[in-house]
C-alpha positions in Angstrom: 72.7 49.4 -43.2 70.1 46.9 -42.3 69.9 43.2 -42.8 66.7 43.6 -44.9 67.6 46.4 -46.6 70.9 44.3 -47.8 68.5 41.6 -48.9 66.0 44.2 -50.8 69.1 45.8 -52.6 70.6 42.3 -53.7 67.8 41.3 -55.4 67.6 44.9 -57.6 70.9 44.1 -58.0 69.9 41.4 -60.6 71.3 38.8 -57.3 69.8 35.7 -58.3 67.6 33.8 -55.6 68.8 30.5 -54.5 67.4 28.3 -57.3 66.8 25.7 -54.1 64.1 27.4 -52.4 60.5 27.1 -54.0 58.9 30.6 -55.1 55.9 31.6 -53.2 52.7 31.8 -56.4 51.6 34.8 -54.4 54.6 36.9 -53.4 57.3 35.7 -55.7 59.6 35.6 -53.1 61.7 32.2 -51.9 59.9 30.3 -49.7 61.3 28.5 -46.2 63.0 25.5 -46.9 61.7 24.5 -43.4 59.2 21.7 -42.7 56.7 22.3 -40.5 56.4 21.1 -37.0 54.3 17.9 -36.5 52.6 17.7 -33.0 52.1 13.4 -32.1 50.3 12.7 -29.2 52.1 9.7 -27.0 49.1 6.9 -25.7 49.1 6.3 -21.9 51.1 3.1 -21.2 48.1 0.5 -21.2 47.6 -1.9 -18.0 45.6 -4.5 -19.8 45.2 -6.5 -16.2 43.5 -5.0 -13.2 45.3 -7.2 -10.7 48.4 -5.7 -8.8 51.9 -6.9 -10.6 52.6 -9.7 -8.2 49.3 -11.1 -8.9 49.4 -10.5 -12.4 52.9 -11.8 -12.7 52.0 -14.8 -11.2 49.1 -15.4 -13.8 50.8 -15.0 -16.8 53.5 -17.6 -15.5 51.0 -19.8 -15.5 50.0 -20.2 -19.2 53.9 -21.3 -19.7 54.2 -25.0 -19.9 57.3 -26.6 -17.9 59.0 -29.7 -17.5 58.8 -31.0 -14.1 61.7 -32.0 -12.2 62.6 -32.9 -8.6 66.1 -31.9 -7.7 67.5 -33.9 -4.5 70.1 -33.0 -2.1 71.3 -34.0 1.0 72.8 -37.5 2.7 70.9 -40.0 4.9 68.5 -38.7 7.2 69.1 -35.1 5.9 67.9 -36.0 2.4 65.3 -33.8 1.2 64.6 -32.5 -2.2 62.4 -30.1 -4.1 59.7 -30.3 -7.3 60.7 -27.5 -9.6 60.0 -26.4 -13.2 62.9 -23.8 -13.2 65.7 -26.5 -14.3 67.5 -26.1 -17.4 71.0 -26.6 -19.5 72.9 -23.4 -19.5 76.0 -24.9 -21.2 76.9 -28.1 -22.9 80.6 -26.7 -22.9 81.3 -26.8 -20.0 78.1 -29.0 -19.2 76.4 -26.7 -16.6 72.7 -26.8 -15.4 71.0 -24.0 -13.6 68.3 -24.6 -11.1 66.5 -21.7 -9.1 65.2 -22.6 -5.3 63.7 -21.1 -2.7 66.1 -20.0 0.5 63.7 -20.8 3.2 63.2 -24.2 2.0 65.6 -27.3 3.3 66.4 -28.0 0.2 68.5 -24.9 -0.3 70.5 -26.1 2.9 71.2 -29.4 2.0 72.6 -27.9 -1.2 74.6 -25.2 0.7 76.0 -28.3 3.3 76.8 -30.8 0.7 77.6 -28.6 -2.7 75.8 -31.1 -4.6 72.4 -32.0 -6.4 70.4 -33.7 -8.6 68.0 -32.9 -11.3 65.5 -36.1 -11.8 63.4 -35.4 -14.9 59.8 -37.1 -14.4 57.7 -39.5 -16.3 54.1 -38.6 -17.0 52.9 -41.2 -14.9 55.3 -39.8 -12.0 52.6 -36.9 -10.6 52.5 -38.7 -6.8 56.3 -38.3 -6.9 56.0 -34.8 -8.0 53.3 -34.3 -5.5 55.5 -35.4 -2.6 58.4 -33.2 -3.4 56.4 -30.0 -3.3 55.5 -31.1 0.1 51.5 -32.3 -0.7 49.9 -33.5 2.3 53.3 -32.0 4.6 55.7 -34.9 3.4 59.4 -33.7 4.4 62.5 -34.6 4.2 63.4 -38.4 3.9 59.8 -39.4 3.7 59.6 -37.7 0.3 61.8 -40.4 -1.1 59.5 -42.9 -0.2 57.9 -45.4 -2.7 60.5 -44.7 -5.2 63.7 -46.7 -6.1 66.9 -44.2 -6.1 70.2 -44.7 -6.9 73.7 -42.7 -6.3 75.7 -41.4 -8.8 79.2 -39.4 -8.6 78.2 -36.6 -6.2 76.4 -38.3 -3.6 72.8 -36.9 -4.5 70.1 -39.2 -5.0 69.3 -40.2 -8.9 65.8 -42.0 -9.6 65.7 -45.4 -11.2 62.8 -44.6 -13.7 63.0 -41.0 -14.6 63.2 -39.7 -17.8 66.8 -38.5 -17.3 68.7 -37.5 -13.7 71.9 -35.2 -14.1 74.4 -35.2 -11.3 75.9 -31.8 -10.3 78.5 -30.3 -8.1 77.5 -26.7 -7.5 80.0 -24.7 -9.0 78.3 -20.9 -8.1 75.4 -19.5 -6.5 73.9 -16.1 -6.9 71.4 -15.1 -4.6 68.6 -12.4 -5.2 65.3 -11.8 -3.4 63.6 -15.0 -2.1 65.8 -17.4 -4.4 68.9 -18.9 -4.8 70.3 -19.6 -8.6 72.8 -22.6 -8.9 75.1 -23.0 -10.7 76.2 -27.1 -11.2 78.9 -28.6 -13.1 77.3 -31.8 -14.6 79.4 -34.9 -13.3 76.9 -37.7 -14.4 73.8 -38.1 -16.9 71.8 -41.0 -16.9 69.2 -41.2 -19.8 66.0 -43.5 -19.8 63.6 -41.8 -22.0 59.8 -42.0 -21.8 56.9 -39.1 -22.0 57.8 -36.2 -20.3 56.0 -34.9 -17.2 54.9 -31.0 -17.6 53.0 -28.4 -15.6 50.9 -25.6 -16.9 47.7 -23.8 -15.1 48.0 -25.6 -12.3 47.6 -29.2 -14.0 49.9 -31.8 -15.1 50.1 -32.8 -18.5 52.0 -35.4 -20.6 54.5 -34.6 -23.6 55.7 -37.3 -26.0 58.3 -36.9 -28.3 57.0 -37.1 -31.7 53.7 -35.6 -30.9 52.1 -34.1 -33.7 51.7 -29.9 -33.4 48.5 -28.1 -32.5 47.2 -26.9 -35.7 
């Protein structure tokens, strides 16, 4: 006996249709419970910037406001350093700092050799220090330290006497990726002096003071 014949016979035999299935107003037969299939159009991913990704990434990061620090390393005539906006604390238990340094820079080689570095958070009026450690005008090595007063804390790396703060670190771990090295430092000493901080965004320096009114 065919399935269709069995179904018809069951209906004539007085077997009640499944009450969960609605009846068609036209034929009186049970309707399918399956929902109609809907089709959705998936939009193409938008490229908001017409520039290639490397240029777009640089432009995007220019919008980020970062605190300016000078990372110092080396001893004697091998002292050097770099201006960065990538220094920050990773943890306070244990006390750990992180900096990102270009692997082609003299600072990278000095950190590798000495196993130390000091993060000096610059004051708003120390743009000249930031420029020197950025290598403006071709200034290199120990020349970058001229015109400022420096002290030594625990590791031997130089601490800027009138910086907002100086954080002296011993290298704990190094992660090398692409053009840069991410350097983890165990904090050995901290000096806090305070004052308005130097910040950087869109290729320009700025100032941040604690307690400044937020922008409406």
